[in-house]
PASEBA-1860 file (N, C-alpha, C; in nm, 3 decimals):
! residues 157
1> XXXXXXXX> 5.495/0.102/0.910/5.372/0.162/0.919/5.247/0.050/1.045 ~ 5.221/0.054/1.138/5.172/-0.079/1.162/5.053/-0.070/1.148 ~ 5.007/-0.180/1.163/4.855/-0.250/1.111/4.761/-0.200/1.220 ~ 4.641/-0.170/1.157/4.525/-0.119/1.278/4.497/-0.254/1.334 ~ 4.431/-0.224/1.482/4.406/-0.287/1.571/4.266/-0.405/1.476 ~ 4.320/-0.553/1.500/4.240/-0.637/1.427/4.102/-0.630/1.494 ~ 4.021/-0.626/1.411/3.854/-0.618/1.469/3.770/-0.661/1.368 ~ 3.666/-0.664/1.372/3.548/-0.713/1.305/3.541/-0.646/1.194
9> XXXXXXXX> 3.573/-0.515/1.181/3.536/-0.416/1.059/3.690/-0.443/0.993 ~ 3.770/-0.483/1.008/3.856/-0.520/0.911/3.921/-0.674/0.887 ~ 3.826/-0.723/0.926/3.828/-0.906/0.938/3.919/-0.936/0.989 ~ 3.990/-0.891/1.126/4.102/-0.952/1.218/4.204/-0.950/1.135 ~ 4.223/-0.831/1.029/4.318/-0.850/0.934/4.397/-0.969/0.874 ~ 4.245/-0.997/0.807/4.251/-1.163/0.744/4.357/-1.145/0.619 ~ 4.406/-1.033/0.553/4.489/-1.055/0.447/4.655/-1.075/0.498 ~ 4.648/-1.015/0.631/4.831/-1.050/0.713/4.830/-1.169/0.807
17> XXXXXXXX> 4.673/-1.232/0.797/4.690/-1.382/0.869/4.718/-1.446/0.735 ~ 4.634/-1.428/0.616/4.662/-1.541/0.504/4.826/-1.542/0.477 ~ 4.927/-1.410/0.481/5.055/-1.442/0.431/5.104/-1.533/0.568 ~ 5.077/-1.509/0.702/5.109/-1.614/0.810/5.091/-1.757/0.821 ~ 4.990/-1.765/0.736/4.907/-1.907/0.721/5.017/-2.008/0.597 ~ 4.982/-1.897/0.478/5.072/-1.962/0.364/5.208/-1.965/0.358 ~ 5.271/-1.895/0.433/5.420/-1.885/0.496/5.449/-2.010/0.560 ~ 5.333/-2.004/0.680/5.375/-2.151/0.761/5.383/-2.261/0.690
25> XXXXXXXX> 5.279/-2.282/0.630/5.257/-2.409/0.535/5.366/-2.436/0.418 ~ 5.408/-2.310/0.371/5.520/-2.321/0.276/5.640/-2.360/0.327 ~ 5.706/-2.317/0.461/5.805/-2.372/0.518/5.802/-2.482/0.622 ~ 5.699/-2.503/0.699/5.677/-2.642/0.765/5.603/-2.732/0.711 ~ 5.515/-2.686/0.594/5.415/-2.862/0.555/5.324/-2.870/0.633 ~ 5.291/-2.783/0.728/5.168/-2.793/0.833/5.082/-2.666/0.788 ~ 4.974/-2.692/0.911/4.837/-2.584/0.872/4.864/-2.551/1.025 ~ 4.881/-2.382/1.001/4.871/-2.319/1.132/4.719/-2.319/1.204
33> XXXXXXXX> 4.633/-2.339/1.106/4.495/-2.341/1.161/4.442/-2.452/1.094 ~ 4.280/-2.497/1.103/4.233/-2.597/1.009/4.224/-2.553/0.854 ~ 4.266/-2.615/0.753/4.261/-2.554/0.596/4.146/-2.517/0.591 ~ 4.063/-2.550/0.616/3.932/-2.568/0.569/3.876/-2.385/0.616 ~ 3.905/-2.326/0.710/3.914/-2.229/0.777/3.894/-2.111/0.641 ~ 3.826/-2.031/0.654/3.855/-1.880/0.552/3.976/-1.814/0.602 ~ 4.006/-1.725/0.527/4.103/-1.612/0.601/4.027/-1.549/0.708 ~ 3.922/-1.490/0.723/3.850/-1.444/0.813/3.837/-1.514/0.980
41> XXXXXXXX> 3.769/-1.635/0.907/3.787/-1.688/1.014/3.877/-1.757/1.105 ~ 4.009/-1.756/1.011/4.138/-1.772/1.097/4.206/-1.695/1.183 ~ 4.154/-1.565/1.097/4.221/-1.436/1.152/4.149/-1.427/1.310 ~ 4.006/-1.421/1.311/3.924/-1.410/1.447/3.949/-1.489/1.516 ~ 3.980/-1.655/1.481/4.039/-1.767/1.580/4.139/-1.752/1.612 ~ 4.278/-1.692/1.547/4.395/-1.651/1.598/4.423/-1.535/1.690 ~ 4.340/-1.423/1.655/4.348/-1.318/1.742/4.298/-1.343/1.874 ~ 4.198/-1.467/1.875/4.164/-1.504/2.034/4.217/-1.597/2.090
49> XXXXXXXX> 4.299/-1.691/2.017/4.300/-1.827/2.093/4.445/-1.829/2.199 ~ 4.426/-1.918/2.255/4.521/-1.955/2.376/4.671/-1.963/2.327 ~ 4.722/-1.913/2.247/4.835/-1.930/2.198/4.867/-1.779/2.169 ~ 5.049/-1.763/2.181/5.068/-1.666/2.129/5.116/-1.664/1.983 ~ 5.077/-1.533/1.909/5.106/-1.532/1.765/5.143/-1.402/1.735 ~ 5.264/-1.354/1.691/5.369/-1.237/1.661/5.405/-1.225/1.547 ~ 5.427/-1.121/1.468/5.524/-1.096/1.373/5.586/-0.992/1.359 ~ 5.705/-0.945/1.317/5.762/-0.838/1.295/5.796/-0.816/1.105
57> XXXXXXXX> 5.797/-0.681/1.079/5.824/-0.641/0.972/5.988/-0.684/0.909 ~ 6.003/-0.641/0.826/6.159/-0.647/0.736/6.226/-0.518/0.773 ~ 6.219/-0.428/0.851/6.286/-0.319/0.862/6.426/-0.364/0.930 ~ 6.521/-0.266/0.943/6.637/-0.280/0.966/6.648/-0.322/1.107 ~ 6.540/-0.285/1.195/6.564/-0.282/1.339/6.420/-0.356/1.330 ~ 6.375/-0.442/1.322/6.241/-0.524/1.287/6.126/-0.453/1.403 ~ 5.995/-0.415/1.375/5.904/-0.383/1.460/5.820/-0.496/1.442 ~ 5.733/-0.500/1.576/5.653/-0.588/1.572/5.503/-0.509/1.504
65> XXXXXXXX> 5.418/-0.608/1.365/5.375/-0.558/1.326/5.207/-0.620/1.371 ~ 5.225/-0.733/1.441/5.101/-0.843/1.471/5.139/-0.882/1.593 ~ 5.028/-0.880/1.681/5.037/-0.978/1.773/4.916/-0.989/1.848 ~ 4.823/-1.134/1.867/4.736/-1.171/1.936/4.691/-1.131/2.054 ~ 4.563/-1.166/2.081/4.532/-1.105/2.295/4.631/-1.166/2.376 ~ 4.658/-1.275/2.339/4.738/-1.373/2.417/4.885/-1.316/2.413 ~ 4.933/-1.273/2.302/5.088/-1.221/2.308/5.065/-1.082/2.377 ~ 4.973/-1.027/2.346/4.967/-0.889/2.424/4.948/-0.890/2.562
73> XXXXXXXX> 4.899/-1.004/2.613/4.864/-0.998/2.784/4.998/-1.095/2.841 ~ 5.090/-1.173/2.767/5.172/-1.191/2.817/5.278/-1.116/2.839 ~ 5.299/-1.014/2.708/5.405/-0.893/2.686/5.360/-0.757/2.784 ~ 5.203/-0.792/2.828/5.155/-0.671/2.910/5.153/-0.553/2.825 ~ 5.167/-0.504/2.695/5.123/-0.403/2.622/4.991/-0.414/2.542 ~ 4.963/-0.321/2.500/4.837/-0.282/2.436/4.876/-0.291/2.264 ~ 4.775/-0.304/2.176/4.812/-0.322/2.044/4.876/-0.167/2.006 ~ 4.867/-0.080/2.024/4.953/0.024/2.001/5.081/0.014/2.049
81> XXXXXXXX> 5.097/0.001/2.184/5.247/-0.009/2.226/5.324/-0.119/2.177 ~ 5.260/-0.241/2.141/5.336/-0.374/2.097/5.370/-0.351/1.930 ~ 5.291/-0.264/1.884/5.290/-0.238/1.730/5.397/-0.105/1.701 ~ 5.442/-0.086/1.800/5.548/0.029/1.788/5.672/-0.020/1.863 ~ 5.681/-0.147/1.916/5.797/-0.231/1.947/5.918/-0.288/1.890 ~ 6.041/-0.216/1.868/6.133/-0.318/1.779/6.125/-0.452/1.900 ~ 6.110/-0.576/1.782/6.069/-0.702/1.841/6.219/-0.725/1.934 ~ 6.311/-0.686/1.857/6.439/-0.720/2.000/6.425/-0.677/2.104
89> XXXXXXXX> 6.329/-0.601/2.145/6.355/-0.569/2.313/6.237/-0.646/2.353 ~ 6.168/-0.769/2.317/6.076/-0.829/2.363/6.197/-0.937/2.465 ~ 6.327/-0.918/2.406/6.434/-1.000/2.477/6.504/-0.899/2.574 ~ 6.546/-0.975/2.708/6.644/-0.901/2.825/6.738/-0.847/2.702 ~ 6.851/-0.764/2.743/6.957/-0.689/2.687/7.048/-0.836/2.669 ~ 7.066/-0.960/2.773/7.178/-1.038/2.752/7.091/-1.165/2.714 ~ 6.984/-1.164/2.661/6.909/-1.244/2.590/6.905/-1.219/2.455 ~ 6.920/-1.112/2.418/6.941/-1.039/2.243/7.019/-1.140/2.182
97> XXXXXXXX> 7.121/-1.145/2.202/7.236/-1.209/2.119/7.181/-1.309/2.078 ~ 7.125/-1.446/2.157/7.074/-1.551/2.105/6.922/-1.539/2.042 ~ 6.867/-1.471/2.063/6.742/-1.389/1.978/6.778/-1.374/1.835 ~ 6.912/-1.297/1.829/6.935/-1.286/1.679/7.009/-1.373/1.614 ~ 7.071/-1.467/1.698/7.141/-1.574/1.612/7.022/-1.700/1.588 ~ 6.894/-1.702/1.670/6.789/-1.772/1.626/6.711/-1.690/1.505 ~ 6.702/-1.598/1.498/6.668/-1.513/1.359/6.757/-1.518/1.232 ~ 6.845/-1.544/1.271/6.952/-1.545/1.124/6.952/-1.702/1.073
105> XXXXXXXX> 6.915/-1.821/1.201/6.888/-1.932/1.172/6.744/-1.943/1.060 ~ 6.654/-1.902/1.131/6.537/-1.894/1.039/6.556/-1.830/0.891 ~ 6.599/-1.716/0.892/6.644/-1.658/0.768/6.690/-1.725/0.649 ~ 6.786/-1.806/0.708/6.854/-1.922/0.630/6.782/-2.056/0.602 ~ 6.733/-2.099/0.722/6.627/-2.215/0.720/6.499/-2.210/0.672 ~ 6.452/-2.097/0.719/6.341/-2.088/0.665/6.192/-2.101/0.795 ~ 6.262/-2.173/0.890/6.190/-2.184/1.005/6.254/-2.276/1.099 ~ 6.221/-2.253/1.237/6.283/-2.353/1.366/6.173/-2.374/1.405
113> XXXXXXXX> 6.207/-2.515/1.414/6.029/-2.589/1.533/6.118/-2.592/1.659 ~ 6.054/-2.590/1.748/6.095/-2.639/1.936/6.195/-2.494/1.997 ~ 6.173/-2.401/1.965/6.278/-2.277/2.014/6.202/-2.281/2.141 ~ 6.296/-2.234/2.238/6.255/-2.193/2.377/6.370/-2.111/2.404 ~ 6.328/-2.006/2.478/6.392/-1.880/2.509/6.334/-1.810/2.648 ~ 6.412/-1.691/2.683/6.316/-1.625/2.781/6.303/-1.458/2.695 ~ 6.162/-1.442/2.774/6.176/-1.306/2.723/6.083/-1.236/2.816 ~ 6.050/-1.101/2.856/6.027/-1.016/2.927/5.906/-0.954/2.903
121> XXXXXXXX> 5.828/-0.916/2.997/5.730/-0.820/3.023/5.738/-0.667/2.990 ~ 5.659/-0.605/2.946/5.647/-0.443/2.984/5.676/-0.420/3.113 ~ 5.649/-0.503/3.231/5.657/-0.441/3.397/5.782/-0.559/3.441 ~ 5.817/-0.605/3.326/5.956/-0.655/3.377/5.954/-0.820/3.426 ~ 5.817/-0.868/3.412/5.848/-1.003/3.428/5.884/-1.077/3.332 ~ 5.948/-1.185/3.358/6.036/-1.301/3.297/5.953/-1.382/3.248 ~ 5.961/-1.466/3.146/5.864/-1.587/3.106/5.991/-1.645/3.014 ~ 5.952/-1.807/2.988/6.024/-1.879/2.936/5.910/-1.955/2.806
129> XXXXXXXX> 5.958/-1.892/2.697/5.864/-1.944/2.578/5.924/-2.103/2.562 ~ 5.804/-2.183/2.529/5.873/-2.327/2.484/5.786/-2.353/2.381 ~ 5.882/-2.452/2.301/5.850/-2.530/2.182/5.785/-2.420/2.094 ~ 5.856/-2.322/2.044/5.781/-2.247/1.981/5.842/-2.261/1.828 ~ 5.750/-2.203/1.712/5.771/-2.209/1.594/5.811/-2.111/1.534 ~ 5.933/-2.059/1.470/5.932/-1.928/1.442/5.978/-1.944/1.264 ~ 5.920/-1.894/1.168/5.935/-1.870/1.017/5.933/-1.740/0.957 ~ 5.964/-1.765/0.841/5.994/-1.633/0.776/5.867/-1.638/0.707
137> XXXXXXXX> 5.839/-1.481/0.666/5.674/-1.446/0.625/5.732/-1.421/0.475 ~ 5.679/-1.492/0.345/5.684/-1.396/0.206/5.513/-1.363/0.184 ~ 5.537/-1.261/0.118/5.453/-1.198/0.043/5.387/-1.289/-0.071 ~ 5.293/-1.213/-0.137/5.246/-1.274/-0.274/5.339/-1.291/-0.372 ~ 5.438/-1.250/-0.377/5.527/-1.255/-0.484/5.670/-1.352/-0.443 ~ 5.643/-1.354/-0.293/5.753/-1.449/-0.264/5.891/-1.345/-0.237 ~ 5.861/-1.225/-0.211/5.943/-1.144/-0.136/5.948/-1.157/0.001 ~ 6.051/-1.146/0.104/6.049/-1.167/0.236/5.955/-1.052/0.287
145> XXXXXXXX> 5.878/-1.041/0.377/5.780/-1.025/0.448/5.808/-0.984/0.606 ~ 5.887/-1.034/0.661/5.935/-1.065/0.796/5.930/-1.225/0.855 ~ 5.906/-1.173/0.967/5.915/-1.355/1.045/5.804/-1.362/1.144 ~ 5.797/-1.491/1.183/5.645/-1.458/1.257/5.698/-1.552/1.359 ~ 5.625/-1.592/1.494/5.652/-1.718/1.595/5.479/-1.709/1.648 ~ 5.494/-1.845/1.687/5.358/-1.946/1.733/5.422/-1.993/1.855 ~ 5.337/-1.993/1.960/5.394/-2.084/2.089/5.245/-2.078/2.167 ~ 5.221/-2.215/2.208/5.136/-2.262/2.324/5.199/-2.238/2.470
153> XXXXX> 5.305/-2.241/2.467/5.335/-2.336/2.633/5.438/-2.178/2.660 ~ 5.434/-2.162/2.803/5.530/-2.066/2.849/5.521/-2.087/3.005 ~ 5.622/-2.020/3.065/5.625/-2.044/3.191/5.693/-1.901/3.284 ~ 5.593/-1.866/3.352/5.665/-1.754/3.421/5.790/-1.769/3.514 ~ 5.899/-1.705/3.518/6.003/-1.720/3.569/6.024/-1.653/3.712
END
């Protein structure tokens, strides 16, 4: 079940962003946003930030359950469309094997830093993401809750 679109009414999904923040800190030892930010402040900031932030769930064929405005713009999709998309479809068929290898490595190691790979928008426009961090998500009890990615640099191909 996809999360509702981030808005003031739901504090920009602050509870979900708390999972991303806590998991990022757990695996990388770094903060996704300044530690002094509350979860609602961080959620608002990250939703509108000039970086791409996405996450997917733990389904056998994981589906995106979060994308900020920058990510939705890059992939050319609305909230409703991207949160119904199996995350594997963010890569072209020829690049899906490399993407799966990355996610398997993340699952084992907890995170991967400095990842680069080619993705494709809904309109068929290809772009290379550069220097991404991909990490596992853990719920409040430490159980797997999906994976997330953040990147500030991309190049249209």
